[in-house]
N, C-alpha and C positions, 0 to 999 in steps of 0.2 A: 792498741790505742794508747795514746799519750794522755795520762791523767795529771791534773794539777789540783792540789789540795789548797783551798783558800781559807785562811783563819785570821782572827783578829785578837790582838793583845788586850783589847778593851772588853772582850767577851770571856767571862770565866769558863764557861763550858767549852768554848773554842780552844782556849789555852790548854785545858786538860786533855781534850781529845788529841790535839796536835802533839803534846808532850808524850802521851801514851803511844801514838802512832810512830813517833820518832824512835821510841824504845823498842817497838815491835819489829820494825823493818827499816832497811836502808834503801837508798836509791829512789825514793819518792820525791817529786818536786813539789815545792811549797811556794805560795805567795802570802806572806804574813804581813798584815798591816797593823798600824797603831790605832786605827779608828773604826768607824762603823762599816761593816761589809755590805750593808744593804744599799749604800749610796754609791752609785756607779762612779761618781767623780773621785772617789777615794781609791779606785783600783787602777792598776797598770794594764790597760786594755791591750797594749801592744804585746806585752808578755803573755797575757791570757790567750790571745789569738794564735799562739804557737802550739796550742794543745787541742786535743780532740774532745776532752770532757773536763769540766770544772766541778769539783765537789766542795761545797761550802760546809764546813764543820761549825755548828752554831748552837746557840741557846735558842729556846722558844719560850715566849712569854704569853701566858693566857690569863684571862680574867679570874678563872677559878683555880689557877695554879695546879692543874692536873699534872700528874707524873706521867710523862709521855716520852717515847722515842719516836720521832716522826720524820717523814720524808715528803718533800713536795718540790714542784718546779716553781721557779720565780717568775713573777709578772704581775701586772696591774690591769684588771679588766675595766676599771672605771677610775675612781680617784686614786692618787698615788698614796700608797701606805708603805712608808719606810724606804723610799728611794725608787728609782726607775722613772718611767713615763706613763701617763694615763693611756689606757688602751693598747699597751705594748707588752708582749711577753718575750722572754728569752727562749731560745730553742730548747726543746726537751726530747729525751730519748725514752720512749715507752719501754723498749727492751731493757735498757739499763736500769730504769726505775723499778721494774717488776723484779729483776734479778736482785737488786739492792734491798728491796722490801723482803724478799724471801730470805736472804742472808740475815738481815736484821732480826727477823722473827726467830730464826733458828738460833742465833747467838744469844738473844735475850732469853729464850727458853732454856738453853744450856746453862746460863748463868743463874737461873732462878731469880732474875731481877723482877721486882714487882712494879713494873711500869707497863702502861698500855703501849703497844706498838701500833702506829696508825699512819695512814696517809693524811695529808691535808690538801685542801684545794690549792690551786695556784694562787699565790698572793705575794706581795711585796717585791722590792727590788733585790739586787740590781738588774739592770738591763745590759746584757752582754751578747756577743755575737756567736758564741759557741754553745753547744748543749751543756746544761748545768743542772745541778740538783742540790737541794739543801737536805742535810741530815742533822737532826737537832735533839738536844736534851731539853725537855720541857718541864715546866713547873715554876718554882720560886728559886731564889738564889741558893737555897739549900740543895735543890736538885742540880743546879748548874755546877755546883762544886762537888757533886757526888762522883768520886773517882771511879767507882764501880760502873756507873752508868756511862761515863766518858770512855772507860776501857772497853765496854761492849760496843760503843760506836766505833772506836779505833779498830777493834778486831773485825768489825763488819766492813769498814773501808778497806783494810788490808786484804781480806778474803775476796771481796768483790773485785777489786782491781787486779788481783792476781789470777782470778779464775773465770772472769766474765767471758762468756761467748754468747753470740746471738742465737736465739732458738727459732729456727725456721717454721716451727709449728705453732708459734704464738701469733694470734691475730692482734692487730693494734687498734686501740680505741681512744677516743676522747670522752671524758665523762661530763655529763650535763645535769645539774640539779643536786639537791640535797644540802646538808649543812657543811660547816667548815671541815669537820673531821671525817667526812665521807664514809659512813658505815657501810653503805651499799658497795662502794667502789673498793673499800678494804676487802670485803668478802670476795669480790671478783678478782682482785689482784692476787689473793691467796689461793682461791679454790677453782678458778676457771682457766681457760686457755687464752684469756684476753689480757694483754698488757696495756695498762692505762698510762697515758701521758699527761696532758693538761686536764684539769678538772675545773669546770665553771660552776660555782655554787649558786644556789637560789638567791642568796642575799644580794647579788649584784644586779638583780632584776630591775628593770626589764632587760632580759638577755637579748642582745641585738645581733644582727647579721654580721656586723664588724667583729664582735666578740667571738662568734662561732668560727668565722673564717680565720681569725688570728690564731685561735687554738689549733685549728686544722693545719694551717700553713707553718706554724711553729713547732710542729711535731716532725722530727727528722726522718722518721720512717713513713712509708706510705700508710695512711690511715684506712683501715678496712671499713669502719663504721663508727658512728656516734652511739654512745650508750646513754639512755635516758633513765634517770632515777625517777620513775613514773610518779610515785607518791611524793617525792621530794621536789616536784615542779609545781605544786599548787593546784590551781583550778584548771579545768579542762581546756578553757580558752587560752590559758598561758602555754599549756603543752602544745596546743594546735599551732600557735604562732611559731614556736620553735620548729615543729615538724614542717611547717610551710617553708621556713627559711632553708632547712636542710634539703628538702626535696627540690626547691628552686635551684639550689647549687649542686644537685646530683650527688649529695652525700647520703649514703645508706645509713639507716639507724635501726636500733633495736631497743626494746624495753630491757631494763636490767634483768627482769625475770626470764627473759628469753635467752640469756647468755649462759653457756655451759662451759 
């Protein structure tokens, strides 16, 4: 696979990750911009289309400034948050995201870094044509400038792009329900045989047929089934509406508790 690392000089975490990555390994291709990576208009889409996978090295901002190392696919299910288009997702690779998550957890553990390693639901831009994933240092500006955290991300990227191979035994799923940081899907990504691509959180409710089909169609692998965070979908009638949509479109589904 041909990988492209996308970074921004305007993002302190991105700068640190890219600098560390350049020190660690040669021969990686970069697309470094001066402005916001989340805005599609700021990117050279012609350059990006020459690659198989784009990895966005980025900061993550949260209301509570949690110290996190996180991974997620980009896209907007409803209103646009930080670039992209409403109702549109970029392609995602469940296989690569699961592999990247495993490597990130391992590198963070080896470094004894006191950050939570987590998936996030699919959110924000940019909207691009090739599979992409964000890998981020979360928290405040203090964490964005934390060179140890950025070094862990850089080591993760290097190891992932050098050693990634598809696992034919992994089943591919899309996640539906739960909060932004996806505790149920975190556990499945770590402990089960399922690789999760896009995750649709409960807060974009009502979850529509268009949202479900966009997540399904914008997963580059064949999706084996949807995984429902049963408790994270609210009332029984809300769950049933989603099940009706999935069954109408012949998409198999499982409760998260049924996944092994």
